[in-house]
PQR file with spaces between the fields and no chain letter, atoms N, CA, C, O and H, PARSE charges and radii, in Angstrom:
ATOM       1  N    MET     1       4.150   12.684   -2.238 -0.4000 1.5000
ATOM       2  CA   MET     1       4.403   11.380   -2.859 -0.0000 2.0000
ATOM       3  C    MET     1       3.528   11.233   -4.100  0.5500 1.7000
ATOM       4  O    MET     1       2.303   11.206   -3.985 -0.5500 1.4000
ATOM       5  N    PRO     2       4.126   11.138   -5.273 -0.5600 1.5000
ATOM       6  CA   PRO     2       3.325   11.008   -6.502  0.2800 2.0000
ATOM       7  C    PRO     2       2.632    9.655   -6.568  0.5500 1.7000
ATOM       8  O    PRO     2       3.195    8.637   -6.165 -0.5500 1.4000
ATOM       9  N    LEU     3       1.438    9.654   -7.066 -0.4000 1.5000
ATOM      10  CA   LEU     3       0.688    8.406   -7.173 -0.0000 2.0000
ATOM      11  C    LEU     3       1.099    7.644   -8.427  0.5500 1.7000
ATOM      12  O    LEU     3       1.447    8.245   -9.444 -0.5500 1.4000
ATOM      13  H    LEU     3       0.981   10.481   -7.393  0.4000 1.0000
ATOM      14  N    PRO     4       1.057    6.308   -8.343 -0.5600 1.5000
ATOM      15  CA   PRO     4       1.296    5.520   -9.560  0.2800 2.0000
ATOM      16  C    PRO     4       0.287    5.884  -10.646  0.5500 1.7000
ATOM      17  O    PRO     4      -0.820    6.332  -10.351 -0.5500 1.4000
ATOM      18  N    ILE     5       0.675    5.690  -11.888 -0.4000 1.5000
ATOM      19  CA   ILE     5      -0.172    6.065  -13.023 -0.0000 2.0000
ATOM      20  C    ILE     5      -1.531    5.359  -12.972  0.5500 1.7000
ATOM      21  O    ILE     5      -2.558    5.955  -13.298 -0.5500 1.4000
ATOM      22  H    ILE     5       1.575    5.326  -12.127  0.4000 1.0000
ATOM      23  N    GLN     6      -1.530    4.086  -12.562 -0.4000 1.5000
ATOM      24  CA   GLN     6      -2.793    3.346  -12.516 -0.0000 2.0000
ATOM      25  C    GLN     6      -3.783    4.034  -11.587  0.5500 1.7000
ATOM      26  O    GLN     6      -4.981    4.074  -11.869 -0.5500 1.4000
ATOM      27  H    GLN     6      -0.696    3.602  -12.297  0.4000 1.0000
ATOM      28  N    MET     7      -3.286    4.573  -10.485 -0.4000 1.5000
ATOM      29  CA   MET     7      -4.165    5.245   -9.539 -0.0000 2.0000
ATOM      30  C    MET     7      -4.727    6.525  -10.146  0.5500 1.7000
ATOM      31  O    MET     7      -5.905    6.841   -9.974 -0.5500 1.4000
ATOM      32  H    MET     7      -2.313    4.540  -10.257  0.4000 1.0000
ATOM      33  N    GLU     8      -3.882    7.248  -10.848 -0.4000 1.5000
ATOM      34  CA   GLU     8      -4.336    8.498  -11.458 -0.0000 2.0000
ATOM      35  C    GLU     8      -5.384    8.234  -12.536  0.5500 1.7000
ATOM      36  O    GLU     8      -6.319    9.014  -12.713 -0.5500 1.4000
ATOM      37  H    GLU     8      -2.926    6.991  -10.988  0.4000 1.0000
ATOM      38  N    ARG     9      -5.215    7.139  -13.240 -0.4000 1.5000
ATOM      39  CA   ARG     9      -6.170    6.809  -14.300 -0.0000 2.0000
ATOM      40  C    ARG     9      -7.496    6.315  -13.724  0.5500 1.7000
ATOM      41  O    ARG     9      -8.540    6.404  -14.371 -0.5500 1.4000
ATOM      42  H    ARG     9      -4.455    6.505  -13.096  0.4000 1.0000
ATOM      43  N    ASN    10      -7.438    5.806  -12.531 -0.4000 1.5000
ATOM      44  CA   ASN    10      -8.626    5.208  -11.931 -0.0000 2.0000
ATOM      45  C    ASN    10      -9.001    5.871  -10.610  0.5500 1.7000
ATOM      46  O    ASN    10      -9.052    5.195   -9.582 -0.5500 1.4000
ATOM      47  H    ASN    10      -6.590    5.734  -12.006  0.4000 1.0000
ATOM      48  N    PRO    11      -9.261    7.167  -10.613 -0.5600 1.5000
ATOM      49  CA   PRO    11      -9.516    7.846   -9.340  0.2800 2.0000
ATOM      50  C    PRO    11     -10.721    7.276   -8.596  0.5500 1.7000
ATOM      51  O    PRO    11     -10.744    7.237   -7.366 -0.5500 1.4000
ATOM      52  N    PHE    12     -11.729    6.830   -9.366 -0.4000 1.5000
ATOM      53  CA   PHE    12     -12.932    6.321   -8.715 -0.0000 2.0000
ATOM      54  C    PHE    12     -12.635    5.039   -7.949  0.5500 1.7000
ATOM      55  O    PHE    12     -13.085    4.852   -6.818 -0.5500 1.4000
ATOM      56  H    PHE    12     -11.711    6.861  -10.366  0.4000 1.0000
ATOM      57  N    ARG    13     -11.882    4.177   -8.578 -0.4000 1.5000
ATOM      58  CA   ARG    13     -11.558    2.889   -7.965 -0.0000 2.0000
ATOM      59  C    ARG    13     -10.776    3.085   -6.673  0.5500 1.7000
ATOM      60  O    ARG    13     -10.941    2.337   -5.709 -0.5500 1.4000
ATOM      61  H    ARG    13     -11.516    4.329   -9.496  0.4000 1.0000
ATOM      62  N    TRP    14      -9.921    4.106   -6.670 -0.4000 1.5000
ATOM      63  CA   TRP    14      -9.054    4.307   -5.518 -0.0000 2.0000
ATOM      64  C    TRP    14      -9.657    5.235   -4.473  0.5500 1.7000
ATOM      65  O    TRP    14      -9.097    5.396   -3.388 -0.5500 1.4000
ATOM      66  H    TRP    14      -9.787    4.714   -7.453  0.4000 1.0000
ATOM      67  N    SER    15     -10.795    5.846   -4.792 -0.4000 1.5000
ATOM      68  CA   SER    15     -11.365    6.805   -3.847 -0.0000 2.0000
ATOM      69  C    SER    15     -11.752    6.148   -2.523  0.5500 1.7000
ATOM      70  O    SER    15     -11.668    6.770   -1.464 -0.5500 1.4000
ATOM      71  H    SER    15     -11.250    5.715   -5.673  0.4000 1.0000
ATOM      72  N    SER    16     -12.179    4.876   -2.594 -0.4000 1.5000
ATOM      73  CA   SER    16     -12.533    4.174   -1.361 -0.0000 2.0000
ATOM      74  C    SER    16     -11.291    3.940   -0.492  0.5500 1.7000
ATOM      75  O    SER    16     -11.365    3.911    0.736 -0.5500 1.4000
ATOM      76  H    SER    16     -12.247    4.370   -3.455  0.4000 1.0000
ATOM      77  N    LEU    17     -10.149    3.775   -1.167 -0.4000 1.5000
ATOM      78  CA   LEU    17      -8.901    3.540   -0.438 -0.0000 2.0000
ATOM      79  C    LEU    17      -8.437    4.781    0.301  0.5500 1.7000
ATOM      80  O    LEU    17      -7.690    4.689    1.275 -0.5500 1.4000
ATOM      81  H    LEU    17     -10.089    3.799   -2.165  0.4000 1.0000
ATOM      82  N    SER    18      -8.877    5.934   -0.157 -0.4000 1.5000
ATOM      83  CA   SER    18      -8.424    7.176    0.473 -0.0000 2.0000
ATOM      84  C    SER    18      -8.886    7.274    1.927  0.5500 1.7000
ATOM      85  O    SER    18      -8.370    8.085    2.697 -0.5500 1.4000
ATOM      86  H    SER    18      -9.485    6.009   -0.947  0.4000 1.0000
ATOM      87  N    LYS    19      -9.859    6.444    2.293 -0.4000 1.5000
ATOM      88  CA   LYS    19     -10.299    6.412    3.691 -0.0000 2.0000
ATOM      89  C    LYS    19      -9.210    5.826    4.582  0.5500 1.7000
ATOM      90  O    LYS    19      -9.103    6.164    5.761 -0.5500 1.4000
ATOM      91  H    LYS    19     -10.277    5.785    1.668  0.4000 1.0000
ATOM      92  N    PHE    20      -8.411    4.948    4.003 -0.4000 1.5000
ATOM      93  CA   PHE    20      -7.302    4.354    4.750 -0.0000 2.0000
ATOM      94  C    PHE    20      -6.128    5.314    4.766  0.5500 1.7000
ATOM      95  O    PHE    20      -5.812    5.915    3.739 -0.5500 1.4000
ATOM      96  H    PHE    20      -8.498    4.673    3.045  0.4000 1.0000
ATOM      97  N    PRO    21      -5.485    5.468    5.894 -0.5600 1.5000
ATOM      98  CA   PRO    21      -4.238    6.233    5.867  0.2800 2.0000
ATOM      99  C    PRO    21      -3.180    5.449    5.086  0.5500 1.7000
ATOM     100  O    PRO    21      -2.940    4.272    5.358 -0.5500 1.4000
ATOM     101  N    LEU    22      -2.562    6.104    4.127 -0.4000 1.5000
ATOM     102  CA   LEU    22      -1.530    5.423    3.341 -0.0000 2.0000
ATOM     103  C    LEU    22      -0.382    4.967    4.234  0.5500 1.7000
ATOM     104  O    LEU    22       0.266    3.951    3.983 -0.5500 1.4000
ATOM     105  H    LEU    22      -2.757    7.059    3.905  0.4000 1.0000
ATOM     106  N    ASP    23      -0.155    5.741    5.272 -0.4000 1.5000
ATOM     107  CA   ASP    23       0.887    5.414    6.226 -0.0000 2.0000
ATOM     108  C    ASP    23       0.650    4.039    6.839  0.5500 1.7000
ATOM     109  O    ASP    23       1.569    3.228    6.951 -0.5500 1.4000
ATOM     110  H    ASP    23      -0.682    6.566    5.477  0.4000 1.0000
ATOM     111  N    PHE    24      -0.588    3.790    7.232 -0.4000 1.5000
ATOM     112  CA   PHE    24      -0.971    2.523    7.838 -0.0000 2.0000
ATOM     113  C    PHE    24      -0.756    1.382    6.849  0.5500 1.7000
ATOM     114  O    PHE    24      -0.228    0.324    7.193 -0.5500 1.4000
ATOM     115  H    PHE    24      -1.335    4.448    7.142  0.4000 1.0000
ATOM     116  N    LEU    25      -1.179    1.625    5.616 -0.4000 1.5000
ATOM     117  CA   LEU    25      -1.026    0.636    4.564 -0.0000 2.0000
ATOM     118  C    LEU    25       0.443    0.291    4.358  0.5500 1.7000
ATOM     119  O    LEU    25       0.819   -0.877    4.257 -0.5500 1.4000
ATOM     120  H    LEU    25      -1.609    2.484    5.337  0.4000 1.0000
ATOM     121  N    TYR    26       1.264    1.336    4.300 -0.4000 1.5000
ATOM     122  CA   TYR    26       2.693    1.158    4.076 -0.0000 2.0000
ATOM     123  C    TYR    26       3.331    0.357    5.205  0.5500 1.7000
ATOM     124  O    TYR    26       4.126   -0.549    4.955 -0.5500 1.4000
ATOM     125  H    TYR    26       0.959    2.284    4.383  0.4000 1.0000
ATOM     126  N    LYS    27       2.986    0.688    6.437 -0.4000 1.5000
ATOM     127  CA   LYS    27       3.539   -0.030    7.586 -0.0000 2.0000
ATOM     128  C    LYS    27       3.132   -1.494    7.559  0.5500 1.7000
ATOM     129  O    LYS    27       3.925   -2.377    7.886 -0.5500 1.4000
ATOM     130  H    LYS    27       2.341    1.424    6.640  0.4000 1.0000
ATOM     131  N    ASN    28       1.901   -1.740    7.168 -0.4000 1.5000
ATOM     132  CA   ASN    28       1.401   -3.110    7.077 -0.0000 2.0000
ATOM     133  C    ASN    28       2.187   -3.922    6.058  0.5500 1.7000
ATOM     134  O    ASN    28       2.580   -5.058    6.322 -0.5500 1.4000
ATOM     135  H    ASN    28       1.257   -1.023    6.902  0.4000 1.0000
ATOM     136  N    ILE    29       2.412   -3.326    4.890 -0.4000 1.5000
ATOM     137  CA   ILE    29       3.163   -3.994    3.834 -0.0000 2.0000
ATOM     138  C    ILE    29       4.583   -4.266    4.293  0.5500 1.7000
ATOM     139  O    ILE    29       5.125   -5.351    4.079 -0.5500 1.4000
ATOM     140  H    ILE    29       2.093   -2.403    4.676  0.4000 1.0000
ATOM     141  N    LYS    30       5.178   -3.263    4.931 -0.4000 1.5000
ATOM     142  CA   LYS    30       6.548   -3.393    5.394 -0.0000 2.0000
ATOM     143  C    LYS    30       6.660   -4.513    6.430  0.5500 1.7000
ATOM     144  O    LYS    30       7.595   -5.313    6.401 -0.5500 1.4000
ATOM     145  H    LYS    30       4.737   -2.382    5.105  0.4000 1.0000
ATOM     146  N    LYS    31       5.708   -4.552    7.327 -0.4000 1.5000
ATOM     147  CA   LYS    31       5.694   -5.573    8.378 -0.0000 2.0000
ATOM     148  C    LYS    31       5.583   -6.967    7.756  0.5500 1.7000
ATOM     149  O    LYS    31       6.317   -7.880    8.133 -0.5500 1.4000
ATOM     150  H    LYS    31       4.948   -3.902    7.351  0.4000 1.0000
ATOM     151  N    THR    32       4.673   -7.121    6.813 -0.4000 1.5000
ATOM     152  CA   THR    32       4.478   -8.407    6.162 -0.0000 2.0000
ATOM     153  C    THR    32       5.756   -8.844    5.447  0.5500 1.7000
ATOM     154  O    THR    32       6.151  -10.008    5.517 -0.5500 1.4000
ATOM     155  H    THR    32       4.077   -6.379    6.506  0.4000 1.0000
ATOM     156  N    ARG    33       6.392   -7.905    4.765 -0.4000 1.5000
ATOM     157  CA   ARG    33       7.631   -8.222    4.061 -0.0000 2.0000
ATOM     158  C    ARG    33       8.705   -8.683    5.026  0.5500 1.7000
ATOM     159  O    ARG    33       9.415   -9.652    4.758 -0.5500 1.4000
ATOM     160  H    ARG    33       6.072   -6.959    4.708  0.4000 1.0000
ATOM     161  N    GLU    34       8.825   -7.989    6.150 -0.4000 1.5000
ATOM     162  CA   GLU    34       9.839   -8.355    7.130 -0.0000 2.0000
ATOM     163  C    GLU    34       9.558   -9.734    7.707  0.5500 1.7000
ATOM     164  O    GLU    34      10.479  -10.524    7.910 -0.5500 1.4000
ATOM     165  H    GLU    34       8.248   -7.202    6.368  0.4000 1.0000
ATOM     166  N    GLU    35       8.293  -10.025    7.970 -0.4000 1.5000
ATOM     167  CA   GLU    35       7.925  -11.334    8.501 -0.0000 2.0000
ATOM     168  C    GLU    35       8.237  -12.428    7.482  0.5500 1.7000
ATOM     169  O    GLU    35       8.715  -13.503    7.845 -0.5500 1.4000
ATOM     170  H    GLU    35       7.544   -9.383    7.805  0.4000 1.0000
ATOM     171  N    ASN    36       7.965  -12.150    6.210 -0.4000 1.5000
ATOM     172  CA   ASN    36       8.255  -13.129    5.165 -0.0000 2.0000
ATOM     173  C    ASN    36       9.752  -13.369    5.031  0.5500 1.7000
ATOM     174  O    ASN    36      10.190  -14.496    4.799 -0.5500 1.4000
ATOM     175  H    ASN    36       7.577  -11.277    5.916  0.4000 1.0000
ATOM     176  N    LEU    37      10.527  -12.314    5.175 -0.4000 1.5000
ATOM     177  CA   LEU    37      11.976  -12.457    5.082 -0.0000 2.0000
ATOM     178  C    LEU    37      12.517  -13.313    6.229  0.5500 1.7000
ATOM     179  O    LEU    37      13.469  -14.074    6.058 -0.5500 1.4000
ATOM     180  H    LEU    37      10.171  -11.399    5.363  0.4000 1.0000
ATOM     181  N    GLN    38      11.900  -13.175    7.383 -0.4000 1.5000
ATOM     182  CA   GLN    38      12.344  -13.952    8.541 -0.0000 2.0000
ATOM     183  C    GLN    38      12.035  -15.431    8.370  0.5500 1.7000
ATOM     184  O    GLN    38      12.733  -16.281    8.922 -0.5500 1.4000
ATOM     185  H    GLN    38      11.126  -12.556    7.521  0.4000 1.0000
ATOM     186  N    LYS    39      10.999  -15.740    7.612 -0.4000 1.5000
ATOM     187  CA   LYS    39      10.620  -17.138    7.388 -0.0000 2.0000
ATOM     188  C    LYS    39      11.619  -17.852    6.478  0.5500 1.7000
ATOM     189  O    LYS    39      11.780  -19.071    6.554 -0.5500 1.4000
ATOM     190  H    LYS    39      10.432  -15.049    7.163  0.4000 1.0000
ATOM     191  N    ILE    40      12.281  -17.089    5.628 -0.4000 1.5000
ATOM     192  CA   ILE    40      13.252  -17.695    4.711 -0.0000 2.0000
ATOM     193  C    ILE    40      14.474  -18.144    5.512  0.5500 1.7000
ATOM     194  O    ILE    40      15.100  -17.334    6.196 -0.5500 1.4000
ATOM     195  H    ILE    40      12.150  -16.100    5.566  0.4000 1.0000
ATOM     196  N    PRO    41      14.811  -19.423    5.431 -0.5600 1.5000
ATOM     197  CA   PRO    41      15.955  -19.908    6.212  0.2800 2.0000
ATOM     198  C    PRO    41      17.291  -19.374    5.703  0.5500 1.7000
ATOM     199  O    PRO    41      18.338  -19.697    6.262 -0.5500 1.4000
């Protein structure tokens, strides 16, 4: 999976994030989106 350009330009800023599994992050975002969609009447 290619990284967004901002991440490539800022490796130091994102290095702390590398401790998090991207998979976990993605699932979290997906879950939040689904919950938000359910709130919309």
